[in-house]
N, C-alpha and C positions, 0 to 999 in steps of 0.2 A: 645720300651718295650711297647705296650699297654696293660692293663691288665682288659681291658672291659669296662672303660669309656671313653664316646664320647666326651667329654670334650677338645677343643683342646689346650693341652700343650706340649711341649718337652715331648719326651721319657726323659730321662736322663739329670740332671746337674752334671758336670765335675769339683769338685771347686778345685782349687790352692791348697787348704792345707786343712788338717782335720778341722781344728777350720773353716772355712767358708764353709764345709760342714753342720756341728752341727748347724751353723747361716742356712744355707737352710733346714735343719730338722726342726726347728724349726720356719723357716717363712713359711712352707709347713703346719705345725698342726696348727699355727694360721691364718693359711686362710683355714682351712678344707680338704687340699690337703692329699689323702692317700699314704704314701710312705711304701711302693717299688708298692701297689696299680696301681696308677695314674701315678706317675713317680717313675725313679730310683734315688737315692743320691751315690755320690763316692766320695772322696776325697785322699788325697795326701801323706801320711806321718805315718800314723798309729802310731797316739801319743794314749796314754793308755788310753784316753777317751773316744776313738773310740768304743771301744767294751763296753763299760761301757751307753753307748745311747739306747734309743730305739724311731727305731730298729737298733738296731748295726749296724755301719758305714763298707759299702764296701770302700775299700782305698789299693791305694798302698802301699806295706811295703818298705821302704829306710834302706839299715843300715847305719843310719847315722855316728854311732860309728867310722865305719868302714871308711866313709869317711873322716871324720876327721882326722883319725891314718895316712892316705894315703896322707892326703894333709901336714901333721905335718913331714911325714919323706920325702917328694917333698922339705918344705921348710927348712928342715935341709938338705938335700942332697946340696943345691944350695949353701947354704951358707958354707958349705964346701969345692966345688970348685968341688963336684963329681957329678954336671950335673943334669938333670932332666929327660934328653931325650928329647923326644919330646913333653914333659909337658902332652899329653890325656892319660886320665885315662878314663876309662869306667864302670860304675856303671848299676846293672842290678836290677831294682824294681821287687819288684812279687807282684800279684795281692790277694789280700785275701777278697773272697766271703764272706759277710754279709749278716743281715738281708734288709738292704736298695736297696738293688737291686737285690730282688727277687719276682718274680709276686705270689701274695697269693696261687693261684692254684696250682703254680711250687715248693712251700715248700716243704722239708721235713717232714714226721711224728715227733710225740716226740721221 
């Protein structure tokens, strides 16, 4: 995603979690790098702060409470001898697109 600047940079930064992505937003701001105009930034977790930073952070939303509940259920089942089956469970994160990943020219109007 290159939005008009010819400076060689990565098109995007995908951080391991939202706290790290927010740190990237800060580092970009300190370096004068326009997010999302020059580089897109995304995180993983969808912590509450992700909506409040500027620009708002694009992130992968995971149902952490549901994941914890599932893990607890498996633990209780295994302790009660009910077995946990194969122990494999899938979680499907949802992409939440916010301002940190949109080109200036493609942002929706007010």
